[in-house]
DRENDOMAR-555639 format. One record per residue: x, y, z of N, C-alpha, C in turn. Coordinates in Angstrom, 1 decimal. Each point is the difference from the previous one (the first is absolute). Layout:
n.u	n.v	n.w	ca.u	ca.v	ca.w	c.u	c.v	c.w
X	Y	Z	X	Y	Z	X	Y	Z
...
***
This chain:
n.u	n.v	n.w	ca.u	ca.v	ca.w	c.u	c.v	c.w
118.4	97.4	85.1	-0.8	0.9	0.8	0.8	0.5	1.2
0.0	1.3	0.3	0.8	0.5	1.0	-0.5	-0.5	1.4
1.0	-0.4	0.8	-0.3	-0.4	1.4	-0.3	1.1	0.9
-0.8	-0.2	1.0	-0.4	1.1	1.0	1.0	-0.1	1.1
0.5	1.2	0.5	0.8	0.0	1.1	-0.8	0.3	1.3
-0.5	-1.0	0.5	-0.9	0.1	1.2	0.7	0.5	1.2
1.3	-0.1	0.1	0.7	0.3	1.2	0.2	1.5	0.1
-0.2	0.8	-1.0	0.2	1.5	0.1	-1.1	0.7	0.6
0.2	0.6	1.2	-1.1	0.8	0.6	0.6	1.4	0.4
-0.8	1.0	-0.2	0.5	1.3	0.3	0.2	0.2	1.5
-0.8	-0.8	0.8	0.2	0.1	1.5	1.4	-0.5	0.3
0.4	-1.2	-0.6	1.3	-0.5	0.3	1.1	0.9	-0.4
-0.1	0.6	-1.2	1.0	1.0	-0.4	0.1	1.2	0.9
-1.1	0.4	0.5	0.0	1.1	0.9	0.7	-0.3	1.3
-0.3	-1.2	0.5	0.6	-0.5	1.3	1.5	0.0	-0.1
0.5	-0.4	-1.2	1.5	-0.1	-0.2	0.6	1.4	0.2
-0.7	1.1	-0.2	0.5	1.3	0.0	-0.1	0.6	1.4
-0.6	-0.7	1.0	-0.4	0.6	1.2	1.0	0.0	1.1
1.1	-0.6	-0.1	0.9	-0.3	1.1	1.2	0.9	0.0
0.1	0.9	1.0	1.2	0.9	0.1	1.2	-0.6	0.6
1.1	0.5	-0.2	1.2	-0.5	0.7	0.3	0.9	1.2
0.1	-0.6	1.2	0.2	0.8	1.2	1.0	-0.7	0.9
0.4	0.7	1.0	0.9	-0.6	1.0	-0.6	-1.1	0.8
0.8	-1.0	0.4	-0.5	-1.2	0.7	-0.1	0.2	1.5
-0.7	1.1	0.5	-0.1	0.3	1.4	-1.1	-1.0	0.6
0.3	-0.6	1.1	-0.9	-0.9	0.7	-1.2	0.7	0.6
-1.2	-0.4	-0.3	-1.2	0.6	0.5	-0.8	-0.9	0.9
0.3	-1.3	0.0	-0.6	-1.0	1.0	0.8	-1.3	-0.1
-0.2	-0.8	1.1	0.6	-1.3	0.0	-1.0	-1.0	0.5
-0.3	-1.0	-0.8	-1.1	-0.9	0.2	0.7	-1.4	0.2
0.0	-0.5	1.3	0.6	-1.3	0.3	1.4	-0.1	-0.6
0.7	1.1	0.2	1.4	0.0	-0.5	0.2	0.4	-1.4
-1.1	0.2	-0.8	0.2	0.4	-1.4	-0.2	1.5	-0.1
1.1	0.6	-0.6	-0.1	1.5	-0.1	-0.8	0.4	-1.2
-0.8	1.0	0.2	-0.8	0.6	-1.0	0.6	1.4	-0.2
0.4	0.3	-1.2	0.7	1.3	-0.3	-0.9	1.1	-0.5
0.5	1.2	-0.1	-0.8	1.1	-0.6	-0.3	-0.3	-1.5
1.0	-0.7	-0.6	-0.3	-0.4	-1.4	-1.1	-1.0	-0.1
-0.1	-0.9	0.9	-1.1	-1.0	0.1	-1.4	0.8	0.1
0.0	1.0	0.9	-1.2	0.7	0.3	-0.4	0.9	-1.2
1.0	0.6	-0.6	-0.3	0.9	-1.2	-0.5	-0.8	-1.2
0.6	-1.2	-0.1	-0.5	-0.9	-1.1	-1.4	-0.5	0.3
-0.3	-0.3	1.3	-1.3	-0.4	0.4	-1.0	1.1	-0.3
0.3	1.2	0.3	-0.9	1.1	-0.2	-0.2	0.2	-1.5
1.1	-0.1	-0.7	-0.1	0.2	-1.5	-1.0	-1.1	-0.6
0.1	-1.2	0.5	-0.8	-1.1	-0.5	-1.5	0.3	0.4
-0.2	0.4	1.2	-1.4	0.3	0.4	-0.6	1.1	-0.8
0.8	1.1	-0.3	-0.5	1.1	-0.8	-0.3	-0.4	-1.4
0.9	-0.9	-0.5	-0.2	-0.5	-1.4	-1.3	-0.8	-0.1
-0.2	-0.9	1.0	-1.2	-0.8	-0.1	-1.3	0.7	0.3
0.1	0.9	1.0	-1.3	0.7	0.4	-0.2	1.4	-0.8
1.1	0.5	-0.6	0.0	1.3	-0.7	-0.4	1.1	1.0
0.4	-0.2	1.3	-0.2	1.0	1.0	1.3	0.3	0.7
0.2	1.2	0.4	1.3	0.4	0.6	-0.1	-0.5	1.5
1.1	-0.6	0.5	0.0	-0.4	1.4	0.5	1.2	0.8
-0.8	0.4	0.9	0.2	1.2	0.8	0.7	-0.3	1.3
-0.4	-1.2	0.6	0.5	-0.4	1.3	1.0	-1.1	-0.1
1.3	0.4	0.1	1.1	-1.0	-0.1	0.0	-1.0	1.1
-0.5	0.5	1.2	0.0	-1.0	1.2	-0.9	-1.1	-0.2
-1.2	0.3	-0.6	-1.0	-1.0	-0.3	0.6	-1.0	-1.1
0.7	0.6	-1.0	0.6	-0.8	-1.0	1.0	-0.9	0.6
0.8	0.5	0.9	1.0	-0.9	0.7	-0.7	-1.1	0.8
-1.1	0.3	0.7	-0.7	-1.1	0.7	-0.5	-1.1	-1.0
-0.4	0.5	-1.2	-0.5	-1.0	-1.0	1.2	-0.8	-0.5
1.1	0.6	-0.2	1.2	-0.7	-0.4	0.4	-1.0	1.0
0.0	0.4	1.3	0.3	-0.9	1.1	-0.9	-1.2	0.0
-1.3	0.2	-0.1	-1.0	-1.1	-0.1	0.3	-1.0	-1.1
0.4	0.6	-1.1	0.3	-0.9	-1.2	1.2	-0.8	0.3
1.0	0.6	0.6	1.2	-0.7	0.3	-0.2	-1.1	1.0
-0.9	0.3	1.0	-0.3	-1.1	1.0	-0.7	-1.1	-0.7
-0.9	0.3	-0.9	-0.7	-1.1	-0.7	0.9	-0.8	-0.9
1.0	0.7	-0.6	0.9	-0.7	-0.9	1.0	-0.9	0.8
0.3	0.5	1.2	0.8	-0.9	0.9	-0.7	-1.2	0.4
-1.3	0.1	0.2	-0.9	-1.2	0.3	-0.1	-0.9	-1.2
0.0	0.6	-1.2	0.0	-0.8	-1.2	1.2	-0.9	-0.1
1.1	0.6	0.3	1.3	-0.7	0.0	0.0	-1.1	1.1
-0.6	0.4	1.2	0.0	-1.0	1.1	-0.8	-1.2	-0.4
-1.2	0.2	-0.7	-0.8	-1.1	-0.4	0.4	-0.6	-1.3
1.1	0.5	-0.6	0.6	-0.5	-1.2	-1.0	0.1	-1.2
-0.9	1.0	0.1	-0.9	0.2	-1.2	0.8	0.4	-1.2
1.1	0.8	0.2	0.8	0.4	-1.1	0.8	-1.1	-0.7
0.0	-1.2	0.6	0.6	-1.2	-0.6	-1.0	-0.9	-0.7
-1.2	0.4	0.0	-1.0	-0.8	-0.7	0.2	0.1	-1.5
0.1	-1.1	-0.8	0.4	0.0	-1.4	-1.0	0.9	-0.8
-1.3	0.0	0.3	-0.9	0.8	-0.8	0.2	1.5	0.3
0.3	0.3	1.2	0.3	1.4	0.3	1.3	0.5	-0.6
1.0	-0.9	0.0	1.3	0.4	-0.6	-0.2	0.2	-1.5
-0.8	-0.8	-0.7	-0.3	0.2	-1.4	-0.7	1.4	-0.2
-1.0	0.3	0.8	-0.7	1.3	-0.2	1.0	1.1	0.2
0.8	0.0	1.0	1.0	1.0	0.3	1.0	0.2	-1.1
0.5	-1.1	-0.5	0.9	0.0	-1.1	-0.6	0.5	-1.3
-1.3	-0.3	-0.2	-0.7	0.4	-1.2	-0.2	1.5	0.1
-0.4	0.5	1.1	-0.2	1.5	0.2	1.3	0.7	-0.1
1.1	-0.5	0.5	1.3	0.6	-0.1	0.4	0.1	-1.5
-0.2	-1.0	-0.7	0.4	0.0	-1.5	-0.8	1.1	-0.7
-1.3	0.1	0.4	-0.8	1.0	-0.7	0.4	1.4	0.4
0.4	0.2	1.2	0.6	1.3	0.4	1.2	0.4	-0.8
0.9	-1.0	-0.1	1.2	0.2	-0.8	-0.3	0.3	-1.4
-0.9	-0.8	-0.6	-0.4	0.3	-1.4	-0.6	1.4	-0.2
-0.8	0.4	1.0	-0.6	1.3	-0.1	1.1	1.1	0.2
1.0	-0.3	0.8	1.1	1.0	0.1	0.7	0.1	-1.3
0.2	-1.1	-0.7	0.7	0.0	-1.3	-0.8	0.9	-1.0
-1.3	-0.2	0.0	-0.9	0.7	-0.9	0.0	1.5	0.4
-0.1	0.3	1.3	0.1	1.4	0.4	1.2	0.7	-0.5
1.1	-0.7	0.1	1.3	0.5	-0.4	0.0	0.3	-1.5
-0.6	-1.0	-0.8	-0.1	0.1	-1.4	-0.8	1.2	-0.4
-1.2	0.1	0.6	-0.9	1.2	-0.3	0.6	1.3	0.4
0.7	0.0	1.1	0.7	1.3	0.5	1.1	0.4	-1.0
0.6	-0.9	-0.6	1.1	0.3	-1.0	-0.5	0.5	-1.3
-1.3	-0.2	-0.2	-0.6	0.4	-1.3	-1.4	0.6	0.2
0.0	1.2	0.6	-1.3	0.5	0.4	-0.9	0.4	-1.3
-1.3	-0.2	0.2	-0.9	0.3	-1.1	-0.2	1.5	-0.1
0.0	0.5	-1.2	-0.1	1.5	-0.2	-1.4	0.3	-0.5
-0.4	1.3	0.2	-1.3	0.4	-0.5	-0.1	-0.1	-1.5
1.1	0.2	-0.7	0.0	-0.1	-1.4	-0.4	-1.4	-0.5
0.5	-1.0	0.7	-0.3	-1.4	-0.3	-1.5	-0.3	0.2
-0.5	0.5	1.1	-1.4	-0.2	0.3	-0.9	0.8	-1.0
0.4	1.2	-0.3	-0.8	0.8	-1.0	0.0	-0.7	-1.4
1.1	-0.6	-0.4	0.1	-0.7	-1.2	-0.9	-1.2	0.0
-0.1	-0.8	1.1	-0.9	-1.1	0.0	-1.4	0.5	0.0
-0.3	1.1	0.7	-1.3	0.6	0.1	-0.5	0.3	-1.4
0.9	0.7	-0.8	-0.4	0.5	-1.3	-0.2	-1.2	-0.9
0.7	-1.1	0.1	-0.2	-1.2	-0.8	-1.3	-0.6	0.3
-0.4	0.0	1.3	-1.2	-0.7	0.4	-1.3	0.8	-0.5
0.1	1.3	0.1	-1.2	0.7	-0.4	-0.1	0.4	-1.4
1.1	-0.3	-0.8	0.0	0.3	-1.4	-1.2	-0.7	-0.7
-0.8	0.8	-0.7	-1.2	-0.6	-0.7	-0.9	-0.8	0.9
0.1	0.3	1.4	-0.9	-0.8	0.9	-1.4	0.7	0.0
-0.9	-0.9	-0.2	-1.4	0.5	0.0	-0.8	-0.9	0.9
-0.4	0.6	1.2	-0.7	-0.8	1.0	-1.5	0.3	-0.2
-0.7	-0.9	-0.7	-1.4	0.1	-0.2	-0.8	-0.5	1.2
-1.0	0.8	0.3	-1.0	-0.4	1.0	-1.4	0.0	-0.6
-0.7	-1.0	0.5	-1.4	-0.2	-0.6	-1.0	0.2	1.1
-1.0	0.8	-0.2	-1.1	0.2	0.9	-1.1	-1.0	-0.4
-0.2	-1.0	0.9	-0.8	-1.2	-0.4	-1.2	-0.2	0.9
-1.1	-0.5	-0.7	-1.1	-0.5	0.7	-0.2	-1.5	-0.4
-0.6	-0.8	0.8	-0.2	-1.4	-0.4	-1.3	-0.5	0.6
-0.5	-1.0	-0.6	-1.1	-0.8	0.5	0.5	-1.4	0.2
0.0	-0.5	1.2	0.7	-1.2	0.4	-1.1	-1.1	0.3
0.3	-1.2	-0.6	-0.7	-1.2	0.4	1.0	-1.0	0.6
-0.1	-0.2	1.3	1.1	-0.7	0.7	0.2	-1.4	-0.5
1.2	-0.5	0.2	0.4	-1.3	-0.6	-0.9	-1.2	0.6
-0.6	0.3	1.2	-0.9	-1.0	0.5	-1.3	-0.1	-0.7
-0.3	1.0	-0.8	-1.2	0.0	-0.8	0.1	-1.0	-1.2
-0.9	-1.0	0.0	0.1	-1.0	-1.0	-0.1	0.5	-1.5
-0.9	0.9	-0.2	-0.2	0.6	-1.3	0.5	1.4	-0.2
1.1	0.3	0.7	0.6	1.3	0.0	0.3	0.6	-1.4
0.6	-0.9	-0.8	0.3	0.5	-1.4	-1.3	0.3	-0.8
-1.0	-0.8	0.2	-1.3	0.2	-0.7	-0.6	1.3	0.5
0.0	0.2	1.3	-0.6	1.2	0.5	0.8	1.3	-0.5
1.3	-0.1	-0.1	0.8	1.1	-0.5	-0.4	0.3	-1.5
-0.2	-1.1	-0.8	-0.4	0.2	-1.4	-1.3	0.6	-0.1
-1.0	-0.3	1.0	-1.3	0.5	0.0	0.1	1.5	0.3
0.9	0.4	0.9	0.1	1.5	0.3	0.6	0.7	-1.2
0.9	-0.6	-0.7	0.6	0.6	-1.2	-1.1	0.2	-1.1
-0.9	-1.0	-0.1	-1.1	0.2	-0.9	-0.9	1.1	0.4
-0.3	0.2	1.3	-0.8	1.2	0.4	0.7	1.3	-0.2
1.3	0.0	0.1	0.8	1.2	-0.3	-0.1	0.4	-1.5
0.0	-1.1	-0.8	-0.1	0.2	-1.4	-1.4	0.7	-0.4
-1.0	-0.2	0.8	-1.3	0.6	-0.3	-0.1	1.4	0.6
1.1	0.5	0.7	0.0	1.3	0.5	-0.2	0.2	1.5
-0.1	-1.2	0.7	-0.1	0.1	1.5	1.2	0.7	0.6
-0.3	0.7	1.1	1.0	0.7	0.7	0.9	-0.9	0.8
1.3	0.2	-0.1	1.0	-0.9	0.6	-0.1	0.1	1.5
0.0	1.3	0.5	-0.1	0.2	1.5	-1.2	-0.7	0.6
-1.1	0.2	-0.6	-1.3	-0.6	0.6	0.1	-1.5	-0.1
0.6	-0.6	-1.0	0.1	-1.5	-0.1	1.0	-0.5	1.1
1.1	0.8	0.2	1.0	-0.4	1.0	-0.7	0.0	1.4
-0.8	1.0	0.3	-0.7	0.1	1.3	-0.9	-1.2	0.1
-0.7	-0.4	-1.1	-1.0	-1.0	0.1	0.6	-1.4	0.0
1.1	-0.2	-0.8	0.4	-1.4	-0.2	1.4	-0.4	0.5
0.9	1.0	0.2	1.3	-0.4	0.4	0.1	-0.6	1.3
0.8	-1.0	0.2	0.2	-0.7	1.2	1.2	0.5	0.8
0.6	1.0	-0.5	1.2	0.5	0.6	-0.3	1.1	1.0
1.0	0.4	0.9	-0.3	1.1	1.0	-0.1	1.3	-0.6
0.3	0.2	-1.3	-0.1	1.3	-0.6	-1.4	0.2	-0.7
-0.9	-0.9	0.2	-1.3	0.0	-0.6	-0.7	1.3	0.4
0.0	0.4	1.3	-0.7	1.1	0.5	0.5	1.3	-0.7
1.3	0.0	-0.5	0.6	1.2	-0.6	-0.1	-0.1	-1.5
-0.9	-0.8	-0.5	-0.2	-0.2	-1.4	1.2	-0.7	-0.7
0.6	-0.8	0.8	1.1	-0.8	-0.5	1.3	0.7	-0.1
0.1	1.2	0.6	1.3	0.8	0.0	1.1	-0.7	0.8
1.1	-0.3	-0.6	1.1	-0.6	0.7	1.2	0.9	-0.1
-0.2	1.2	-0.5	1.1	1.0	0.1	1.0	-0.1	-1.1
1.1	0.7	0.2	1.1	0.0	-1.0	0.9	-1.3	0.2
0.4	-0.6	-1.1	0.8	-1.2	0.0	1.1	0.2	-1.0
1.2	-0.6	0.2	1.1	0.0	-0.9	0.4	-1.4	-0.2
1.0	-0.2	-0.8	0.5	-1.4	-0.3	0.5	-0.7	1.2
0.6	0.7	0.9	0.5	-0.6	1.3	-1.1	-0.6	0.8
-1.2	0.8	0.1	-1.1	-0.5	0.8	-0.7	-1.1	-0.7
0.2	-0.2	-1.3	-0.6	-1.1	-0.8	0.9	-1.1	-0.3
1.1	-0.1	0.8	1.1	-1.0	-0.3	-0.6	-1.4	0.1
-0.9	-0.3	0.9	-0.6	-1.3	0.2	-1.3	-0.2	-0.8
-0.3	1.0	-0.8	-1.3	0.0	-0.8	0.4	0.3	-1.5
0.7	-0.8	-0.7	0.4	0.3	-1.4	-1.1	0.3	-0.9
-1.2	-0.7	0.2	-1.1	0.3	-0.8	-0.5	1.4	0.1
0.1	0.6	1.2	-0.4	1.4	0.2	0.9	0.9	-0.9
1.3	-0.2	0.2	1.0	0.8	-0.7	-0.2	0.0	-1.5
-0.2	-1.2	-0.6	-0.1	-0.1	-1.4	-1.3	0.7	-0.5
-1.1	-0.3	0.8	-1.3	0.6	-0.4	0.0	1.5	0.0
0.5	0.6	1.1	0.0	1.4	0.2	0.9	0.7	-1.1
1.1	-0.7	-0.3	1.0	0.6	-1.0	-0.7	0.1	-1.4
-1.0	-0.9	-0.2	-0.6	0.0	-1.3	-1.3	0.8	-0.1
-0.5	0.5	1.2	-1.2	0.7	0.0	0.2	1.5	-0.1
-1.0	0.7	-0.5	0.0	1.5	-0.1	-0.8	0.5	1.2
0.4	1.3	0.3	-0.7	0.7	1.1	-1.5	0.0	-0.2
-0.7	-0.4	1.0	-1.5	0.0	0.0	-0.6	-1.3	-0.5
0.9	-1.0	-0.5	-0.6	-1.3	-0.5	0.0	-1.0	1.1
-0.7	-1.1	-0.3	0.0	-1.2	0.9	0.4	-1.2	-0.7
0.4	-1.0	0.8	0.6	-1.2	-0.6	-1.2	-0.8	-0.7
0.3	-0.5	-1.2	-1.0	-0.7	-0.8	0.0	-1.4	0.3
0.9	-0.5	0.7	0.0	-1.4	0.5	0.3	0.0	1.5
-0.4	-1.0	0.7	0.3	-0.1	1.5	1.5	-0.2	0.2
0.5	0.6	1.0	1.5	-0.1	0.4	0.1	-0.9	1.2
0.8	-1.0	-0.1	0.2	-0.9	1.2	1.2	0.4	0.8
-0.2	-0.2	1.3	1.1	0.2	1.0	-0.1	-1.0	1.1
0.8	0.1	1.0	-0.1	-0.9	1.1	-1.2	0.3	0.9
-0.6	1.2	-0.3	-1.2	0.3	0.8	-1.3	-0.5	-0.7
0.1	-0.2	-1.3	-1.3	-0.4	-0.7	0.0	0.6	-1.4
-1.2	0.3	-0.4	-0.2	0.6	-1.4	-0.4	1.5	0.2
0.7	0.8	-0.9	-0.2	1.4	0.1	-0.5	0.6	-1.4
-0.8	1.0	0.2	-0.3	0.9	-1.2	0.6	1.3	0.4
0.9	0.6	-0.8	0.7	1.2	0.3	-0.5	1.2	-0.8
0.2	1.1	0.6	-0.3	1.3	-0.6	1.1	0.9	0.2
0.6	0.6	-1.0	1.1	0.9	0.1	-0.5	1.5	0.0
0.0	0.6	1.2	-0.5	1.3	0.1	1.0	1.1	-0.5
1.3	-0.3	0.3	1.0	1.1	-0.4	1.4	-0.7	0.0
0.9	0.7	-0.7	1.4	-0.4	-0.1	0.9	1.3	0.3
1.1	-0.2	0.7	0.9	1.1	0.2	1.4	-0.5	0.1
1.0	0.9	-0.3	1.4	-0.4	0.2	0.4	0.6	1.3
0.5	-0.8	0.9	0.5	0.4	1.3	1.5	0.4	-0.1
0.3	1.1	0.6	1.4	0.5	0.0	0.9	-0.9	0.8
1.1	-0.3	-0.5	0.9	-0.9	0.8	0.5	0.7	1.2
0.5	-0.7	1.0	0.6	0.5	1.2	1.2	1.0	-0.3
0.1	1.0	0.7	1.1	1.0	-0.2	1.4	-0.7	0.3
1.0	0.7	-0.4	1.4	-0.5	0.2	0.2	-0.1	1.5
-0.4	1.0	0.8	0.2	0.0	1.4	-0.8	-1.1	0.7
-1.2	-0.3	-0.5	-0.8	-1.1	0.6	0.7	-1.3	-0.4
0.7	-0.1	-1.1	0.5	-1.3	-0.4	1.4	-0.2	0.4
0.7	1.0	0.5	1.4	0.0	0.2	0.5	-1.1	0.9
-0.7	-0.2	1.1	0.5	-1.0	1.0	-0.2	-1.4	-0.6
-1.1	-0.3	-0.6	-0.3	-1.3	-0.6	1.0	-0.3	-1.1
0.3	1.0	-0.8	0.9	-0.2	-1.1	1.4	-0.2	0.5
0.4	0.7	1.0	1.3	-0.2	0.6	0.2	-1.4	0.6
-1.1	-0.5	0.5	0.1	-1.4	0.5	0.1	-1.0	-1.1
-0.6	0.3	-1.1	0.1	-0.9	-1.2	1.4	0.0	-0.5
0.6	1.2	-0.1	1.4	0.1	-0.5	1.0	-0.8	1.0
-0.3	0.2	1.3	0.9	-0.6	1.0	-0.1	-1.5	-0.1
-1.2	-0.6	-0.2	-0.2	-1.4	-0.1	0.7	-0.5	-1.3
-0.1	0.7	-1.0	0.6	-0.4	-1.3	1.6	0.0	0.2
0.5	1.0	0.7	1.4	0.0	0.2	0.5	-1.2	0.9
-0.8	-0.3	1.0	0.3	-1.1	0.9	0.0	-1.3	-0.8
-1.0	-0.1	-0.8	-0.2	-1.3	-0.8	1.2	-0.1	-1.0
0.4	1.1	-0.6	1.2	0.0	-0.9	1.3	-0.4	0.8
0.1	0.6	1.2	1.2	-0.3	0.8	0.1	-1.4	0.4
-1.1	-0.6	0.4	0.0	-1.4	0.4	0.2	-0.9	-1.2
-0.6	0.4	-1.1	0.3	-0.8	-1.3	1.4	0.0	-0.4
0.7	1.2	0.2	1.4	0.1	-0.3	0.8	-0.9	0.9
-0.3	0.0	1.3	0.7	-0.9	0.9	-0.2	-1.5	-0.3
-1.3	-0.3	-0.4	-0.3	-1.4	-0.4	0.8	-0.4	-1.3
0.2	0.9	-0.9	0.7	-0.3	-1.2	1.4	-0.3	0.2
0.6	0.5	1.1	1.4	-0.3	0.3	0.2	-1.2	0.9
-1.1	-0.5	0.6	0.0	-1.1	0.9	0.0	-1.3	-0.7
0.6	-1.0	0.6	-0.1	-1.4	-0.5	-1.1	-0.7	0.7
-1.1	-0.2	-0.7	-1.1	-0.6	0.6	-0.3	-1.4	-0.6
-0.1	-1.0	0.8	-0.3	-1.4	-0.5	-1.4	-0.4	0.7
-1.0	-0.1	-0.8	-1.3	-0.4	0.6	-0.1	-1.6	-0.1
-0.2	-0.5	1.2	-0.1	-1.5	0.1	-1.4	-0.5	0.1
-0.9	0.9	0.2	-1.4	-0.4	0.2	-0.5	-0.7	-1.2
-0.7	-1.1	0.2	-0.5	-0.8	-1.1	-1.6	0.1	0.0
***
């Protein structure tokens, strides 16, 4: 099973691109420590990356940088930076930044093309048929002791020609009762936690109702299939960003796997 690269974040990769190279002109001195124009520009770049807003007032940014330098000097004075737990956190974050810089370099050397994304898009939508079902139900909640029996009784009434909508209004214990049991359009994704629904609806014809009660986490249901339609898949432009991310993650996984295959790894955990 492929491992997940939890350390990769787009924010981190963006941050790594944010720092310009500038002359080391001194812009302030704090307790003897020089702060350079490069320090200020990097600080502004970081703020803009984190807030996604342009810094208009450089003097305010400088004051913020000075405040942070004063606090950091106090950190050193109180030896907080020597605390073992803090050192571990700093080292961990530094390693993650270096790892992300490596991945950024790898991605930059092999940019993803529109042709690759289009190929993946075509593969995914080939013969894709997204069915949606317009559903009504009559629900007997799981707290109801004889819910299954009541559902069977409703089916018996339907067999005699009773109207589903009227029975739903009269007997359903769900919030859709007032609407004649109408729960709208559903697809397999919305029925992921209700496998009984998916199977029953896939076997029903338009206009029919379930001949046996359907059980779910909510209770017992009697279903009616009002309509079926095929939903058009998302367009290439709508899917482009998501598919590009998929390709990027696959490349990163392949790259890390190639590094691992060359590494000598001895697992001692028992």
